[in-house]
MIFI-861854 format. One line per field, with one value per atom (N, C-alpha, C): residue number from 0; atom name; chain; residue in one letter; x, y, z. Coordinates in nm, 2 decimals, always signed. Example, Ala and Ser with C-alpha at 12.3 -4.5 7.8 and 13.67 -1.06 7.14 Angstrom:
// MIFI-861854
seq: (0/0/0/1/1/1)
atom: (N/CA/C/N/CA/C)
mol: (A/A/A/A/A/A)
type: (A/A/A/S/S/S)
u: (+1.32/+1.23/+1.32/+1.28/+1.37/+1.29)
v: (-0.57/-0.45/-0.33/-0.22/-0.11/+0.00)
w: (+0.78/+0.78/+0.78/+0.71/+0.71/+0.79)
// end
This chain:
// MIFI-861854
seq: (0/0/0/1/1/1/2/2/2/3/3/3/4/4/4/5/5/5/6/6/6/7/7/7/8/8/8/9/9/9/10/10/10/11/11/11/12/12/12/13/13/13/14/14/14/15/15/15/16/16/16/17/17/17/18/18/18/19/19/19/20/20/20/21/21/21/22/22/22/23/23/23/24/24/24/25/25/25/26/26/26/27/27/27/28/28/28/29/29/29/30/30/30/31/31/31/32/32/32/33/33/33/34/34/34/35/35/35/36/36/36/37/37/37/38/38/38/39/39/39/40/40/40/41/41/41/42/42/42/43/43/43/44/44/44/45/45/45/46/46/46/47/47/47/48/48/48/49/49/49/50/50/50/51/51/51/52/52/52/53/53/53/54/54/54/55/55/55/56/56/56/57/57/57/58/58/58/59/59/59/60/60/60/61/61/61/62/62/62/63/63/63/64/64/64/65/65/65/66/66/66/67/67/67/68/68/68/69/69/69/70/70/70/71/71/71/72/72/72/73/73/73/74/74/74/75/75/75/76/76/76/77/77/77/78/78/78/79/79/79/80/80/80/81/81/81/82/82/82/83/83/83/84/84/84/85/85/85/86/86/86/87/87/87/88/88/88/89/89/89/90/90/90/91/91/91/92/92/92/93/93/93/94/94/94/95/95/95/96/96/96/97/97/97/98/98/98/99/99/99/100/100/100/101/101/101/102/102/102/103/103/103/104/104/104/105/105/105/106/106/106/107/107/107/108/108/108/109/109/109/110/110/110/111/111/111/112/112/112/113/113/113/114/114/114/115/115/115/116/116/116/117/117/117/118/118/118/119/119/119/120/120/120/121/121/121/122/122/122/123/123/123/124/124/124/125/125/125/126/126/126/127/127/127/128/128/128/129/129/129/130/130/130/131/131/131/132/132/132/133/133/133/134/134/134/135/135/135/136/136/136/137/137/137/138/138/138/139/139/139/140/140/140/141/141/141/142/142/142/143/143/143/144/144/144/145/145/145/146/146/146/147/147/147/148/148/148/149/149/149/150/150/150/151/151/151/152/152/152/153/153/153/154/154/154/155/155/155/156/156/156/157/157/157/158/158/158/159/159/159/160/160/160/161/161/161/162/162/162/163/163/163/164/164/164/165/165/165/166/166/166/167/167/167/168/168/168/169/169/169/170/170/170)
atom: (N/CA/C/N/CA/C/N/CA/C/N/CA/C/N/CA/C/N/CA/C/N/CA/C/N/CA/C/N/CA/C/N/CA/C/N/CA/C/N/CA/C/N/CA/C/N/CA/C/N/CA/C/N/CA/C/N/CA/C/N/CA/C/N/CA/C/N/CA/C/N/CA/C/N/CA/C/N/CA/C/N/CA/C/N/CA/C/N/CA/C/N/CA/C/N/CA/C/N/CA/C/N/CA/C/N/CA/C/N/CA/C/N/CA/C/N/CA/C/N/CA/C/N/CA/C/N/CA/C/N/CA/C/N/CA/C/N/CA/C/N/CA/C/N/CA/C/N/CA/C/N/CA/C/N/CA/C/N/CA/C/N/CA/C/N/CA/C/N/CA/C/N/CA/C/N/CA/C/N/CA/C/N/CA/C/N/CA/C/N/CA/C/N/CA/C/N/CA/C/N/CA/C/N/CA/C/N/CA/C/N/CA/C/N/CA/C/N/CA/C/N/CA/C/N/CA/C/N/CA/C/N/CA/C/N/CA/C/N/CA/C/N/CA/C/N/CA/C/N/CA/C/N/CA/C/N/CA/C/N/CA/C/N/CA/C/N/CA/C/N/CA/C/N/CA/C/N/CA/C/N/CA/C/N/CA/C/N/CA/C/N/CA/C/N/CA/C/N/CA/C/N/CA/C/N/CA/C/N/CA/C/N/CA/C/N/CA/C/N/CA/C/N/CA/C/N/CA/C/N/CA/C/N/CA/C/N/CA/C/N/CA/C/N/CA/C/N/CA/C/N/CA/C/N/CA/C/N/CA/C/N/CA/C/N/CA/C/N/CA/C/N/CA/C/N/CA/C/N/CA/C/N/CA/C/N/CA/C/N/CA/C/N/CA/C/N/CA/C/N/CA/C/N/CA/C/N/CA/C/N/CA/C/N/CA/C/N/CA/C/N/CA/C/N/CA/C/N/CA/C/N/CA/C/N/CA/C/N/CA/C/N/CA/C/N/CA/C/N/CA/C/N/CA/C/N/CA/C/N/CA/C/N/CA/C/N/CA/C/N/CA/C/N/CA/C/N/CA/C/N/CA/C/N/CA/C/N/CA/C/N/CA/C/N/CA/C/N/CA/C/N/CA/C/N/CA/C/N/CA/C/N/CA/C/N/CA/C/N/CA/C/N/CA/C/N/CA/C/N/CA/C/N/CA/C/N/CA/C/N/CA/C/N/CA/C/N/CA/C/N/CA/C/N/CA/C/N/CA/C/N/CA/C/N/CA/C/N/CA/C/N/CA/C/N/CA/C/N/CA/C/N/CA/C/N/CA/C/N/CA/C/N/CA/C/N/CA/C)
mol: (A/A/A/A/A/A/A/A/A/A/A/A/A/A/A/A/A/A/A/A/A/A/A/A/A/A/A/A/A/A/A/A/A/A/A/A/A/A/A/A/A/A/A/A/A/A/A/A/A/A/A/A/A/A/A/A/A/A/A/A/A/A/A/A/A/A/A/A/A/A/A/A/A/A/A/A/A/A/A/A/A/A/A/A/A/A/A/A/A/A/A/A/A/A/A/A/A/A/A/A/A/A/A/A/A/A/A/A/A/A/A/A/A/A/A/A/A/A/A/A/A/A/A/A/A/A/A/A/A/A/A/A/A/A/A/A/A/A/A/A/A/A/A/A/A/A/A/A/A/A/A/A/A/A/A/A/A/A/A/A/A/A/A/A/A/A/A/A/A/A/A/A/A/A/A/A/A/A/A/A/A/A/A/A/A/A/A/A/A/A/A/A/A/A/A/A/A/A/A/A/A/A/A/A/A/A/A/A/A/A/A/A/A/A/A/A/A/A/A/A/A/A/A/A/A/A/A/A/A/A/A/A/A/A/A/A/A/A/A/A/A/A/A/A/A/A/A/A/A/A/A/A/A/A/A/A/A/A/A/A/A/A/A/A/A/A/A/A/A/A/A/A/A/A/A/A/A/A/A/A/A/A/A/A/A/A/A/A/A/A/A/A/A/A/A/A/A/A/A/A/A/A/A/A/A/A/A/A/A/A/A/A/A/A/A/A/A/A/A/A/A/A/A/A/A/A/A/A/A/A/A/A/A/A/A/A/A/A/A/A/A/A/A/A/A/A/A/A/A/A/A/A/A/A/A/A/A/A/A/A/A/A/A/A/A/A/A/A/A/A/A/A/A/A/A/A/A/A/A/A/A/A/A/A/A/A/A/A/A/A/A/A/A/A/A/A/A/A/A/A/A/A/A/A/A/A/A/A/A/A/A/A/A/A/A/A/A/A/A/A/A/A/A/A/A/A/A/A/A/A/A/A/A/A/A/A/A/A/A/A/A/A/A/A/A/A/A/A/A/A/A/A/A/A/A/A/A/A/A/A/A/A/A/A/A/A/A/A/A/A/A/A/A/A/A/A/A/A/A/A/A/A/A/A/A/A/A/A/A/A/A/A/A/A/A/A/A/A/A/A/A/A/A/A/A/A/A/A/A/A/A/A/A)
type: (M/M/M/S/S/S/W/W/W/T/T/T/D/D/D/E/E/E/R/R/R/V/V/V/T/T/T/T/T/T/L/L/L/K/K/K/K/K/K/L/L/L/W/W/W/L/L/L/D/D/D/G/G/G/L/L/L/S/S/S/A/A/A/S/S/S/Q/Q/Q/I/I/I/A/A/A/K/K/K/Q/Q/Q/L/L/L/G/G/G/G/G/G/V/V/V/T/T/T/R/R/R/N/N/N/A/A/A/V/V/V/I/I/I/G/G/G/K/K/K/V/V/V/H/H/H/R/R/R/L/L/L/G/G/G/L/L/L/S/S/S/G/G/G/R/R/R/A/A/A/A/A/A/P/P/P/S/S/S/Q/Q/Q/P/P/P/S/S/S/R/R/R/P/P/P/A/A/A/F/F/F/K/K/K/T/T/T/P/P/P/R/R/R/P/P/P/A/A/A/R/R/R/P/P/P/V/V/V/T/T/T/A/A/A/A/A/A/P/P/P/S/S/S/A/A/A/P/P/P/R/R/R/R/R/R/V/V/V/A/A/A/E/E/E/A/A/A/V/V/V/S/S/S/A/A/A/S/S/S/A/A/A/A/A/A/P/P/P/A/A/A/V/V/V/P/P/P/A/A/A/Q/Q/Q/Q/Q/Q/P/P/P/V/V/V/Y/Y/Y/R/R/R/V/V/V/E/E/E/E/E/E/P/P/P/G/G/G/S/S/S/A/A/A/T/T/T/V/V/V/L/L/L/T/T/T/L/L/L/G/G/G/A/A/A/H/H/H/M/M/M/C/C/C/K/K/K/W/W/W/P/P/P/I/I/I/G/G/G/D/D/D/P/P/P/S/S/S/T/T/T/D/D/D/S/S/S/F/F/F/T/T/T/F/F/F/C/C/C/G/G/G/R/R/R/R/R/R/S/S/S/D/D/D/E/E/E/G/G/G/V/V/V/P/P/P/Y/Y/Y/C/C/C/V/V/V/E/E/E/H/H/H/A/A/A/R/R/R/V/V/V/A/A/A/Y/Y/Y/Q/Q/Q/P/P/P/Q/Q/Q/Q/Q/Q/T/T/T/K/K/K/K/K/K/K/K/K/S/S/S/G/G/G/A/A/A/T/T/T/E/E/E/L/L/L/A/A/A/R/R/R/S/S/S/L/L/L/R/R/R/R/R/R/Y/Y/Y/I/I/I)
u: (-2.70/-2.82/-2.77/-2.82/-2.79/-2.83/-2.79/-2.82/-2.93/-3.02/-3.15/-3.13/-3.22/-3.23/-3.29/-3.39/-3.46/-3.38/-3.28/-3.21/-3.12/-3.05/-2.94/-3.00/-3.11/-3.14/-3.19/-3.20/-3.26/-3.11/-2.99/-2.88/-2.85/-2.86/-2.81/-2.85/-2.98/-3.06/-3.03/-3.03/-2.96/-2.80/-2.74/-2.56/-2.59/-2.67/-2.69/-2.73/-2.81/-2.88/-2.79/-2.73/-2.57/-2.59/-2.65/-2.65/-2.49/-2.49/-2.32/-2.34/-2.27/-2.29/-2.34/-2.33/-2.37/-2.53/-2.57/-2.69/-2.74/-2.73/-2.75/-2.79/-2.71/-2.72/-2.83/-2.84/-2.95/-3.08/-3.07/-3.23/-3.25/-3.16/-3.16/-3.17/-3.14/-3.12/-3.07/-3.00/-2.92/-2.79/-2.74/-2.60/-2.56/-2.41/-2.33/-2.31/-2.22/-2.15/-2.06/-1.99/-1.88/-1.91/-2.05/-2.09/-2.13/-2.17/-2.24/-2.14/-2.06/-1.94/-1.86/-1.87/-1.81/-1.87/-2.01/-2.11/-2.13/-2.07/-2.10/-1.94/-1.82/-1.76/-1.75/-1.80/-1.81/-1.92/-2.01/-2.11/-2.02/-1.94/-1.87/-1.91/-2.00/-2.06/-1.96/-1.93/-1.85/-1.88/-1.96/-2.00/-2.15/-2.17/-2.29/-2.34/-2.45/-2.53/-2.47/-2.47/-2.41/-2.33/-2.24/-2.15/-2.26/-2.23/-2.36/-2.27/-2.38/-2.39/-2.38/-2.29/-2.31/-2.44/-2.50/-2.61/-2.62/-2.52/-2.51/-2.41/-2.38/-2.23/-2.15/-2.05/-1.89/-1.81/-1.91/-1.83/-1.72/-1.58/-1.49/-1.47/-1.42/-1.40/-1.26/-1.25/-1.13/-1.06/-0.92/-0.81/-0.75/-0.76/-0.68/-0.55/-0.49/-0.39/-0.28/-0.16/-0.02/+0.00/+0.03/+0.12/+0.27/+0.28/+0.40/+0.55/+0.62/+0.74/+0.88/+0.93/+1.09/+1.16/+1.22/+1.32/+1.43/+1.47/+1.58/+1.76/+1.79/+1.91/+1.98/+2.03/+2.07/+2.06/+2.07/+2.01/+2.09/+2.04/+2.11/+2.09/+2.21/+2.22/+2.23/+2.25/+2.29/+2.41/+2.50/+2.62/+2.65/+2.76/+2.75/+2.72/+2.68/+2.65/+2.78/+2.79/+2.90/+2.92/+3.05/+3.04/+3.03/+2.93/+2.90/+2.98/+3.10/+3.16/+3.24/+3.22/+3.26/+3.14/+3.00/+2.84/+2.77/+2.78/+2.67/+2.53/+2.51/+2.38/+2.31/+2.35/+2.30/+2.30/+2.22/+2.21/+2.28/+2.37/+2.37/+2.27/+2.15/+2.06/+2.00/+2.02/+1.97/+2.06/+1.99/+2.09/+2.14/+2.24/+2.29/+2.28/+2.22/+2.20/+2.30/+2.36/+2.45/+2.47/+2.52/+2.48/+2.57/+2.54/+2.57/+2.65/+2.77/+2.88/+2.85/+2.82/+2.75/+2.85/+2.78/+2.84/+2.90/+2.95/+3.06/+3.02/+2.88/+2.81/+2.67/+2.68/+2.55/+2.43/+2.33/+2.29/+2.35/+2.44/+2.49/+2.59/+2.67/+2.83/+2.78/+2.64/+2.61/+2.64/+2.73/+2.75/+2.68/+2.74/+2.61/+2.68/+2.77/+2.86/+2.89/+2.81/+2.83/+2.68/+2.73/+2.63/+2.48/+2.38/+2.29/+2.17/+2.27/+2.19/+2.19/+2.09/+2.03/+2.11/+2.14/+2.21/+2.13/+2.06/+2.04/+1.83/+1.86/+1.70/+1.70/+1.65/+1.60/+1.61/+1.53/+1.49/+1.64/+1.73/+1.82/+1.95/+2.02/+2.17/+2.22/+2.27/+2.33/+2.30/+2.24/+2.20/+2.26/+2.31/+2.41/+2.40/+2.46/+2.43/+2.55/+2.57/+2.68/+2.82/+2.80/+2.89/+3.01/+2.99/+3.11/+3.09/+3.16/+3.14/+3.04/+2.97/+2.87/+2.88/+2.82/+2.84/+2.76/+2.77/+2.71/+2.57/+2.45/+2.33/+2.23/+2.34/+2.33/+2.31/+2.21/+2.24/+2.30/+2.32/+2.38/+2.53/+2.63/+2.73/+2.68/+2.79/+2.76/+2.69/+2.77/+2.68/+2.52/+2.53/+2.36/+2.25/+2.33/+2.25/+2.16/+2.27/+2.25/+2.13/+2.12/+2.02/+1.88/+1.87/+1.80/+1.74/+1.82/+1.76/+1.78/+1.66/+1.66/+1.63/+1.66/+1.61/+1.49/+1.42/+1.27/+1.23/+1.17/+1.09/+1.03/+1.06/+0.95/+0.87/+0.77/+0.60/+0.60/+0.52/+0.48/+0.39/+0.41/+0.33/+0.22/+0.14/-0.02/-0.05/-0.05/-0.15/-0.26/-0.34/-0.45/-0.47/-0.32/-0.34/-0.34/-0.26/-0.24/-0.42/-0.45/-0.63/-0.69/-0.67/-0.79/-0.74/-0.60/-0.56/-0.63/-0.63/-0.71/-0.82/-0.90/-1.02/-1.09/-0.98/-1.01/-1.04/-0.91/-0.95/-1.07/-1.13/-1.25/-1.37/-1.39/-1.48/-1.51)
v: (+9.18/+9.13/+8.92/+8.89/+8.72/+8.64/+8.53/+8.42/+8.36/+8.35/+8.25/+8.13/+8.05/+7.91/+7.94/+8.04/+8.05/+8.13/+8.23/+8.31/+8.22/+8.11/+8.03/+7.96/+7.89/+7.80/+7.87/+8.04/+8.10/+8.12/+8.13/+8.16/+8.04/+7.92/+7.82/+7.79/+7.83/+7.78/+7.88/+7.97/+8.10/+8.11/+8.02/+8.02/+7.90/+7.80/+7.68/+7.71/+7.84/+7.86/+7.95/+7.99/+8.06/+8.22/+8.27/+8.40/+8.46/+8.57/+8.62/+8.67/+8.68/+8.73/+8.88/+8.95/+9.08/+9.08/+9.00/+8.99/+8.89/+8.77/+8.71/+8.80/+8.93/+9.03/+9.12/+9.16/+9.23/+9.17/+9.04/+8.99/+8.98/+8.92/+8.91/+9.03/+9.13/+9.25/+9.27/+9.39/+9.41/+9.33/+9.28/+9.18/+9.22/+9.26/+9.31/+9.17/+9.19/+9.08/+9.03/+9.04/+9.00/+8.91/+8.98/+8.88/+8.75/+8.76/+8.63/+8.54/+8.58/+8.52/+8.47/+8.53/+8.45/+8.36/+8.37/+8.21/+8.13/+8.15/+8.07/+7.97/+8.02/+7.96/+7.86/+7.93/+7.87/+7.75/+7.73/+7.68/+7.55/+7.58/+7.50/+7.43/+7.57/+7.58/+7.57/+7.49/+7.55/+7.54/+7.42/+7.40/+7.45/+7.49/+7.54/+7.50/+7.54/+7.47/+7.54/+7.65/+7.72/+7.89/+7.93/+8.03/+8.17/+8.26/+8.34/+8.41/+8.53/+8.59/+8.73/+8.76/+8.96/+9.00/+9.12/+9.15/+9.19/+9.23/+9.30/+9.21/+9.14/+9.08/+9.19/+9.13/+9.21/+9.16/+9.25/+9.19/+9.29/+9.24/+9.32/+9.29/+9.40/+9.41/+9.32/+9.28/+9.19/+9.30/+9.31/+9.38/+9.39/+9.47/+9.44/+9.38/+9.26/+9.20/+9.33/+9.32/+9.41/+9.35/+9.43/+9.42/+9.37/+9.25/+9.21/+9.29/+9.35/+9.42/+9.35/+9.37/+9.28/+9.37/+9.32/+9.37/+9.44/+9.55/+9.64/+9.55/+9.59/+9.49/+9.55/+9.64/+9.73/+9.83/+9.87/+9.98/+10.10/+10.24/+10.32/+10.43/+10.53/+10.64/+10.75/+10.85/+10.98/+11.04/+11.07/+11.13/+11.22/+11.29/+11.43/+11.50/+11.62/+11.71/+11.75/+11.71/+11.75/+11.91/+11.93/+12.14/+12.14/+12.28/+12.34/+12.34/+12.36/+12.35/+12.23/+12.14/+11.99/+11.95/+11.95/+11.93/+12.01/+12.10/+12.20/+12.15/+12.03/+12.04/+11.96/+11.92/+11.86/+11.98/+12.07/+12.19/+12.10/+12.20/+12.18/+12.14/+12.16/+12.08/+11.96/+11.92/+11.81/+11.66/+11.60/+11.50/+11.35/+11.32/+11.21/+11.11/+10.98/+10.84/+10.76/+10.65/+10.56/+10.46/+10.35/+10.23/+10.26/+10.20/+10.22/+10.06/+10.09/+9.97/+9.94/+9.80/+9.75/+9.80/+9.89/+9.93/+9.86/+9.90/+9.81/+9.79/+9.82/+9.82/+9.69/+9.65/+9.54/+9.60/+9.54/+9.58/+9.55/+9.44/+9.39/+9.52/+9.54/+9.64/+9.80/+9.82/+9.97/+10.07/+10.12/+10.23/+10.35/+10.42/+10.56/+10.65/+10.66/+10.79/+10.73/+10.64/+10.58/+10.59/+10.62/+10.68/+10.53/+10.59/+10.45/+10.44/+10.50/+10.49/+10.37/+10.29/+10.11/+10.12/+10.01/+9.99/+9.82/+9.83/+9.68/+9.67/+9.56/+9.52/+9.44/+9.50/+9.42/+9.29/+9.23/+9.09/+9.03/+9.07/+8.97/+8.98/+8.90/+8.88/+8.95/+9.02/+9.13/+9.27/+9.31/+9.40/+9.42/+9.58/+9.67/+9.81/+9.87/+10.03/+10.10/+10.24/+10.26/+10.28/+10.33/+10.29/+10.41/+10.51/+10.59/+10.70/+10.77/+10.85/+10.95/+10.99/+11.06/+11.20/+11.30/+11.42/+11.36/+11.46/+11.49/+11.51/+11.40/+11.45/+11.42/+11.37/+11.36/+11.23/+11.09/+11.00/+10.96/+11.05/+11.00/+11.08/+11.02/+11.08/+11.22/+11.30/+11.44/+11.36/+11.27/+11.26/+11.21/+11.12/+11.06/+11.17/+11.24/+11.36/+11.48/+11.53/+11.57/+11.55/+11.41/+11.35/+11.31/+11.30/+11.32/+11.40/+11.58/+11.64/+11.77/+11.75/+11.87/+12.00/+12.10/+12.23/+12.23/+12.31/+12.37/+12.41/+12.36/+12.45/+12.55/+12.67/+12.81/+12.78/+12.84/+12.85/+12.98/+12.91/+13.06/+13.15/+13.28/+13.34/+13.37/+13.35/+13.34/+13.50/+13.54/+13.67/+13.64/+13.77/+13.79/+13.68/+13.66/+13.60/+13.42/+13.39/+13.26/+13.24/+13.33/+13.27/+13.27/+13.34/+13.34/+13.21/+13.15/+13.05/+12.94/+12.92/+12.78/+12.83/+12.89/+12.92/+12.87/+12.93/+12.86/+12.69/+12.62/+12.46/+12.42/+12.49/+12.44/+12.52/+12.57/+12.63/+12.54)
w: (+7.78/+7.68/+7.70/+7.71/+7.77/+7.66/+7.63/+7.54/+7.56/+7.57/+7.61/+7.53/+7.55/+7.43/+7.33/+7.31/+7.21/+7.12/+7.14/+7.02/+7.01/+7.11/+7.05/+6.95/+6.95/+6.86/+6.70/+6.72/+6.65/+6.57/+6.65/+6.58/+6.52/+6.59/+6.49/+6.38/+6.35/+6.25/+6.15/+6.16/+6.09/+6.06/+6.11/+6.09/+6.00/+6.00/+5.92/+5.80/+5.77/+5.64/+5.58/+5.63/+5.58/+5.60/+5.69/+5.71/+5.77/+5.71/+5.74/+5.95/+6.01/+6.15/+6.20/+6.04/+6.04/+6.05/+5.94/+5.92/+6.02/+6.09/+6.21/+6.35/+6.32/+6.45/+6.44/+6.29/+6.29/+6.31/+6.26/+6.29/+6.44/+6.53/+6.68/+6.70/+6.71/+6.76/+6.90/+6.93/+7.04/+7.09/+6.97/+6.97/+6.88/+6.90/+6.77/+6.64/+6.56/+6.50/+6.58/+6.64/+6.72/+6.84/+6.89/+6.98/+6.93/+6.79/+6.73/+6.69/+6.64/+6.58/+6.74/+6.87/+6.96/+7.01/+7.01/+7.04/+6.93/+6.81/+6.73/+6.74/+6.77/+6.80/+6.97/+7.07/+7.18/+7.13/+7.08/+7.00/+6.93/+6.91/+6.77/+6.66/+6.62/+6.49/+6.40/+6.28/+6.19/+6.03/+6.04/+5.90/+5.87/+5.74/+5.69/+5.57/+5.56/+5.46/+5.34/+5.36/+5.23/+5.20/+5.21/+5.22/+5.19/+5.26/+5.29/+5.14/+5.09/+5.00/+5.00/+4.89/+4.92/+4.90/+4.93/+4.89/+4.75/+4.67/+4.55/+4.47/+4.36/+4.31/+4.28/+4.29/+4.27/+4.17/+4.00/+3.91/+3.83/+3.84/+3.77/+3.67/+3.57/+3.42/+3.44/+3.31/+3.31/+3.25/+3.30/+3.23/+3.05/+3.03/+2.88/+2.88/+2.78/+2.79/+2.78/+2.88/+2.85/+2.70/+2.61/+2.49/+2.53/+2.47/+2.46/+2.41/+2.49/+2.42/+2.47/+2.38/+2.38/+2.49/+2.52/+2.63/+2.58/+2.63/+2.56/+2.57/+2.47/+2.44/+2.55/+2.63/+2.71/+2.75/+2.88/+2.98/+2.89/+2.91/+2.86/+3.00/+2.98/+3.02/+2.99/+3.00/+2.96/+2.99/+2.89/+2.84/+2.86/+2.89/+2.93/+2.79/+2.80/+2.64/+2.61/+2.45/+2.34/+2.34/+2.34/+2.35/+2.22/+2.18/+2.06/+1.91/+1.98/+1.85/+1.78/+1.88/+1.78/+1.74/+1.80/+1.74/+1.74/+1.63/+1.62/+1.65/+1.57/+1.53/+1.67/+1.74/+1.88/+2.01/+2.05/+2.13/+2.24/+2.34/+2.51/+2.57/+2.53/+2.66/+2.66/+2.51/+2.49/+2.52/+2.64/+2.64/+2.54/+2.54/+2.44/+2.49/+2.47/+2.52/+2.50/+2.56/+2.50/+2.63/+2.58/+2.66/+2.83/+2.90/+3.04/+3.07/+3.09/+3.14/+3.28/+3.30/+3.46/+3.53/+3.69/+3.78/+3.89/+3.98/+4.04/+4.18/+4.20/+4.36/+4.34/+4.42/+4.44/+4.57/+4.58/+4.72/+4.81/+4.81/+4.94/+4.98/+4.88/+4.87/+4.87/+4.86/+4.82/+4.95/+4.95/+5.09/+5.08/+5.21/+5.23/+5.10/+5.07/+4.98/+4.83/+4.78/+4.70/+4.58/+4.45/+4.37/+4.37/+4.37/+4.43/+4.29/+4.15/+4.01/+3.96/+3.95/+3.91/+3.74/+3.76/+3.59/+3.56/+3.46/+3.40/+3.50/+3.45/+3.48/+3.63/+3.73/+3.89/+3.88/+3.76/+3.77/+3.74/+3.70/+3.63/+3.76/+3.73/+3.80/+3.77/+3.70/+3.61/+3.65/+3.75/+3.82/+3.90/+3.87/+3.97/+3.98/+4.05/+4.08/+4.05/+4.03/+3.95/+4.03/+4.19/+4.28/+4.29/+4.19/+4.20/+4.34/+4.39/+4.47/+4.45/+4.57/+4.57/+4.62/+4.63/+4.73/+4.83/+4.93/+5.07/+5.05/+5.09/+5.09/+4.98/+4.83/+4.68/+4.73/+4.66/+4.63/+4.52/+4.42/+4.27/+4.28/+4.18/+4.13/+4.09/+4.00/+3.94/+3.81/+3.75/+3.60/+3.63/+3.74/+3.73/+3.77/+3.88/+3.93/+3.83/+3.73/+3.60/+3.51/+3.54/+3.46/+3.53/+3.69/+3.77/+3.82/+3.84/+3.86/+3.76/+3.68/+3.58/+3.57/+3.58/+3.59/+3.57/+3.62/+3.64/+3.47/+3.41/+3.26/+3.27/+3.24/+3.23/+3.17/+3.20/+3.17/+3.04/+2.95/+2.86/+2.92/+2.93/+2.96/+2.85/+2.90/+2.84/+2.78/+2.68/+2.65/+2.60/+2.50/+2.43/+2.34/+2.29/+2.15/+2.19/+2.31/+2.34/+2.37/+2.43/+2.47/+2.38/+2.27/+2.14/+2.05/+2.08/+1.98/+2.10/+2.17/+2.27/+2.30/+2.27/+2.26/+2.16/+1.99/+1.88/+1.87/+1.94/+1.95/+1.99/+2.07/+2.17/+2.12/+2.01/+1.94/+1.78)
// end
């Protein structure tokens, strides 16, 4: 398809009217959007009367404002579980939280066999990594691996009584 003088004048008029290249290609017929864009650039048509408008307005609902929360005073980590004889009120499975001391490794000094457990807020200068020795193939030291890799919880077997109870909730 060649660009005749008539098609070029139509292209110039539609371009200055603010139609998009896709709309012009549809009206001219036999040309693609890219062919229209190429011809517009070769003709040096840069100015437009009005920018092209989408066929339907794109309205986005504004996001609700995020609640402002106070920054935590210090990052926390899980300590090893206390033995049952020393503290019978705390079960051995439940983790005990304590304040995490700053680590010994930064992003620049972190090595392949060092614990990569993040400590602190990444947006502050005091952000570090644990840095203790980690086992082969595991990114964390033994203590942090216990926190990161929790055992899978067993599912309750649902019997007839469980089914009846769950159905009562919906009826």
